[in-house]
N, C-alpha and C positions, 0 to 999 in steps of 0.2 A: 504494500500500500504506500502511496506517495506520502511524504512526511506532512504535507499540508492538507491532506484530504482524509476524512471530512473536516470542514472548518469548525472551529470552536463555536461559532454562532449557531451551528446546527445542533448543538448539544447543550441544552439549558443548564444541566447540573455542572458539566465540565466548565462551561463558560462562567458560571457563578463562582466556582472554586478557583479558577484562574484569576478572576478579578479580585477575589479576596486575598489570594496569595501575593498579588502584586500591589496591594493597596498601601503597603508600608505601615500598617497598623502595629501597635505594640500589644502583645498578648499577655494577659494575666488570667488565662483560663486554660483548662485542659485541652489537648494532651500536653504533658509536661515537657515535650521536646521543643515547645515554643516555635511553632511553624517551621519545624525542620532544623532550626539552628542548633538543636542539641545533638544532632548527628554529625559525625565527621564526613568529609566529602567521599571517602572510600565506601562508607555505608550507603549514603544517599545515592551515589552514582551507580551502585550495583543493586539497588533495592529491587527493581523489577526482575532482575535475573535471579534473585533469591526467592522469588515467588514460585515455589515448586510444590510437588507432592512427595509422598514417601519414596525415598530412594535408598539403595543399600548404603550410601555414604551418610545419610542423615538419620536413619532410624524412623520409628513411628511415634508420633506425638501422643496418640491415644494408648499405645502399648509400648512405651519408650524403651529403646535399645540404642546402642551405639552413641553417636554424638548427641542425640536428643536426651538420652538418659544422663550422659556426662554433664550436660548443661543444667539439668534439673538438680543433680547432686551438688553441683557448685552453688546453685541458688539456695538449696537447703542449708548448706554450710554457712553461707553469707547471712541468711535471715534467721538462723538459729532453729531450724526445723529438723525433724527426723526424716521427713518425707515430703517432697514438694512436687507439684505438677504445674506445668504451664497451661494457662487457659487462653484460648484465642477467640472466645465468644463473650468476653467481658466478665466482670465479677458477678454479674447476674447468674451466669451458668454455675459459678462456684457456690453461690448462696443456695441455689436450688439443690445442688449436689450435697452440700454438707447437712442440710436439713433432711433430705431424703435418706442419707446414710445414718442419721442419728435417731430419727423418729419413725417408728412403724406407723403404717396407715391407721388413722383414727386416734392416734395418741395425742398427748398434750405437750405444747411447747410454751415455755415461759419466755416472754419477749417484751421489750419495751415498746411503747407506742410509736416512738420516733424511728422505727426501722424503715428500711428502703422497701419500695413496692415489690421487689423480688421476693421478699419474705411472704407477702400476701399471696403471690403466685404459688409459692411452695406449699403454704398452708391450704390453699384452695384445691390444688392438684392432689394433694395427699389426704385430703379430708381430715386435717388436723384440727384440734380445738385450741385456739390461742388463749393463753392466760396472760393478761396484760399486767405489767408491773405498775403499781399505783404511783402517782406523783405525790410525794409526801411534803406538805407545806412546811414541815419542821426542818427539812434538810436543805441542801444547796439548791434544790430545784426552784424554790421561791426566789432566791437571789438570781437564778439564771433567767428569770422572766421579768423581773422588776428592775427599774433603774437603780444604779448604784448611787452613793451619796453625791457624786459629782454630776449626776444627771444623765450619764451614759448607761446603756444597758450592756452588761458584761457578756451575755450570750442569751439567745432566745429559747434554747432547748435545754431541758434539765439533764444532767448526767444521771447515770444509774445509781440508785441507792443500794449499797451492799446489804444494809439491814432489811430493805424491802425484798431483796432476793432471798435472803435466809428465811424471812417470815413466810414468803410464798411457798418455798420448798417444804417448810415445816407443815403448812396447812394441807398441801396436796401431794401425796406420794405418787400420784399418777403422772406427774410431769417427767418427761423423758430427756429433756435437754433445756439449756438456758441459752438464749441468743441475745447478744448485746452489739450495738453499733458504737464503735469507739476507734478513732475520733469521729465526731459528727461533722456535718458540712462546715461548721464554723470553727473547727479545730479543737473543740472541747473533748477531753478524754474522761473516761470513768475510772474508778478505782478497780481495775480488773483483777488485781491480786486478791483483794477481799472477796470479789464476786466469785473468782475461781475457787477460793477456799470453801465458800459456802456450797458451791455446786459439787465439788469433789467430796465434801463431807456427806452429801446426800447421794453419792455414787452416780451422778449424772454429768455429762460432758458440758463444757462451756464452749459455745460457738461464738466467734467474733467476726463481725463484718468490719474489717479494718481497711476498707476500700481506700480511704483518704490518708492512710498512714504507712504506705509502703516504704517511705524514706526514713521512718523512725530508726531503723536498725543502723543507719549510717551517720547519725549525728548525736553527739553527747548532749546537745541542747534540747533534744526532743524527749518527750516522755518515754518510759519503758514500752517496748513493743508488747503486743498481746501475747506472743509466744513467751517472752521473758517473764510475763506476769502470770503464767500458768494456764493460758487458754489451750484447749485441746485441738480445735479445728479453726483455722483462720483463713479468710479470703482477703486478698489485697488487690486493688486495681492499679496495676503498674502505670497505666497511661495517665492517671490523674496527676501524679506528682513526679514521676520519673521520666527520663528521656526514652519513651517507648511509644509504639504506635497505638492508636485507638483500638480498643478491645483487648489489649494486652493485660493479663491478670495472672494471679498465682493463687493456688490453694496449698496451704501448709498443714501438716499434722505434727503435733509436738512430740518430743521424746517421751514426756510423761504419759501422753495419751496412748502411745504404742506400748510402753513397758507395763502400764497398768491394765491394758486391755479395754480401756474406755472407748476406744475407737477401733473398728474393724477395717483394716486397709482394703480388704477385698470388697466390702460394701461401698467404700468411698470410690474405688476404681469403677465399680459397676455404675454407680450414680453419675460419675463423670461421663462415662460412655453414653449414658442415657440422655444427658442434657447438653453435651458438647456435640458439635457437628462431626460427622464422620470424615470430613475433609478439612481438618484444621489448617490454619494458615502458618506455613513455615516462616514467612516473612514477619508476621506478628510475633511468633515465638522467638525468632532471632533477635528482635528488638528487645525482648525481655533479657535475653542473654547479654546483649550489649549494655543495657541499662545497669545490670548487676555489676558487670566488669568496670564500667565507667565510674560508678559510685565507689567501688572498692579502690579504684585508682586515684580519684580526684576529690572525693567528699571531704576528707580530712583537711585538704588544702582550701577548698572553695566554700564549703558550707559555713564555717565560722565567719568569713568575711561577708557572705550574703546575709547572715543573720544580723551582724553588726550594722550593715547598711540599712536593713529594714527597721531596726530599732532607732537609728539616727533619723530616718525619714519620719517615723512616728513622733519623735521628739520635736522635729521642725513643725509638724502639723499641729501638735499640741501648743506650740508657741504662737500660732496665728491668733489674731484678735478675735475674741468671741468663741474660740475653739469650735469652728464649724465642722471639723472632721476629727473625731476622737478615735484613736486606735483602740480596738477592743482589748488587745493584749495588756495595755497599761491600765485600762479600767478594771480588767480582770484581776491584775496583781494588786491593785489598790483596794479592791472590795473584799474585806476579810470575811464577809458573810458567804462568799462563794467558795465552797469547800471541795470542789473537784480537785483531783491531784495535779492538774496542770492543763496546758493546751499547746498546740502545735505552734512553735515560734515562727514557722514559715508560712502560716496561713494569715494573710494580711486582711483584717476585717476592720472596716471603718463605720462608725456610727455617724450618719450625716444629717440627723434631724435638726440640729441647730443651724444648718445652712439654709433652712426653709425648703429643703427638697426632700422628697421621698427617695429611698434607695433606687426605685425604678427610674425616676426622673434623672437622678445623678448618673445612672448607668447610660441613659440615652444621651445625655450631654457629653459624657466622656467618649462615647462612641463617635460623636461628631468631631472630637478632637483626636481621633485615631487610637483611643485606648479601649481595648476589649476586656471587660471584667467577666468573671466566672458567674456571678450570681448577684441578684439584688433582692431585698425584701422590703417591707414598708419603711424601715429606718436604717438599713445597713447596706454596705457593699462588701462582697466577698471576692477577694482577689487571690489567685494562685500564682505566685511568682515562680518562674522556672528556676531550678536549683543550680545546675552546673553551668554557671555563667561567669565569664571572665570580666573583671572590672576594667574600666576605661583608664588607660594611662597609669602613671605612678603617683597618683594623688596622695599627699600626706594626710594624716588624720583619718576621717571616715572614708571607707571605700566608696568610690564613685561608680555607679552603674547607670548607663544611659537609660535603661528602661525605667528605673526608679525616678530619675530626674524628669523624664517625659511625663510620668504619672503626676509628679508634684506640680509641674507647670500646668497640666491639664486641670488638676483640682483647683488651682488658683484661678484659672480661666473660667471654669464653670461657676465659681463663686461670684466672680465679677459680673456674670450675666444676670444676677439677681435671683430672687425667689421664684418658685414655679408660678406660672400663670393659672394653672388649673386649680381645682378645689383641693384642700388638704386631705390627708388620709382620714377616712371617716370613722375609723374604729379606734378603741383604746390601744395604746402602744403595745401592750402585752398580749393582745388577742391572737396574733399570728402564732406565736410560740405556744400559748396556752391551749389553743384548739388543736394544734398538731400533736401536743403531748398527752392529751386525754382522749379516751375512747368515746364514740357516740353510742347511743342506745342500741343494743343488739336486738335483732328480730329473727334472723335466720343464720345458720352457720355460714362461714365464708365460702364453703364449697358450692353455694348457690351460684357462684360465678360460672361454674362449668356444669351446673345441674340442669335438670329437665324443665324447671319452672318457666312459665311463659314470662316474657318481659315486654315492656313498652316504653317508648320515648315520651318523657314528660317534661315540659318546660320547668326550668330550675325553680322558679318561685312557686309553682304548683306542686313540686315534689317534696316540699317540707312535710315531714311525718311519714313519708314513704320509705320502704326498704329498698336500697339500691342493689342492682344486680351486678354492678361493676364498680371498681374502686374509683374514687374521685381524688386526684393527685396533683397538687401544685408542683410545677417543674420550673427550675429546681426548687427545692432539694429532693424531690422524688419521694417524699414521705406521704403516705396516704392520709388524707384528711377524713375520709369516710371509707371504711372497708366494705366489700360486698356483704350484704346481709344486714348492715347497720342502717338505722333510720337517719335520714338527713334532717337536721334540725335548723331552726331559723338562724342561729348564730353562725353555723358553718355555711349555710347558703349566703348569708351576708358577707362572710369572708371571701367566698368565691367571687361574688359580684364586685367587691372592692378590689380584689387582685386583678380581675379582668379590666376594670375601669382604669387601673394604674398601669396597665400594659403587661401584666404577668400572664403566664400560661398555666392552664389547668387541664390535665389529661382526664378524660372521662366525660367531657362535654362535647356535644355535636350539635351545631346550630342552636346553641342556647338550651339544649335539653339534655337530661341524664336518663340513663336506662334504669328503670325501676322494675321490681318484681310485680307482675300483673296481679291485681287484686280480684278476687272472685266477686262477680256482680250479684 
């Protein structure tokens, strides 16, 4: 085929991606390779030639041998696991697999409400009964949702309470596993060591969705990894924070899980083959191998300087008149009520409400200035800075990174544009996190999502009080606001309308309607 045929204009998606790639934007969102800049020229130049299928030289990713097995064993050693597998269908396939490997059909799973929607899929597919961890107003969860003394909100989602885990396991011996998300989208971690101790005391495994923490193993500044904290099965999304291609992920089994027999490696392998494609991408898997090696080679040199530069940027922003942009890491450390064990120092979260903007409006304005952020919520921006980045020049003092300087210039520019023209956020500041963190009223089991029950499309406002047949999920963070089988209430319907009006995205809506379980006439 001639190199110029067909023309990009004949291919809408190709044309869109080419335009995006040549736009000169500064990326603070996943994937962690930052528009390809995280890959050396030898990898990028040969990428398409590495897109192959199973060969004698490569081994089989689903039944790894040879080079594939060697790469996974190196990853296991680097991340502190007994057994590691590469996932090329994203962390979602890993979450499905670890739940399926741990919970027999129809059993009970102890889970926090702020889990990813992939957990809902696993529960519904396997006919599991979810047992939700309560949000205890006496622990750090209240501080997670309310403003700190300086007016900023430390984090909108509560960490898991180890005491709540222990109490739930004491009450219900039918629970077969505990599943925790740590860190969350905002970088907050839970006390996994205490949670693991409770789970193991009740002879159940601890499963951790550590999708946003794949880099923790390579920086002393980060909290302890889930594996180092005693978790049994861990899923990480390599592409979120590491220089790896989209859909690159890992599933780890801990040494303690294997030696104690809490995890059956045969069942994990079977579950992976069930939920992974039979044609896994060697190119995606190779990017995991590269990311692991790159971090082992460069993290000790580059990550401390990157962390120092992020802290320096936060200090400059706090020094602005009126403090329109408050870094959450500083609010977090200053608020002694917040008793989570820590947060990811590389997750740059800004509370922007003092600027007169919602997070959504701030993200739109930043995009106009060439800055792409990972996520916005009613009052915050979430940015994921790429990690393995060289600083500019030999500046003395704080390391100078061009992307951070560009972000600072853009923040000052959007502030100079004045407050938003549209109406303010109509709901209380804590409504977003509070409604995501607490369950709605159950009416039917989550398996109704794939059940035989009739369903009908109902306009959102008219669906209040009805049981939903499908989950309702703000994206990001991908946390279900309403699970299938739960009743939509007025507060959650109001949040959905507010998110849509602010420019957010909610999965589960189609032309303003939700799918409800049909009611008998």
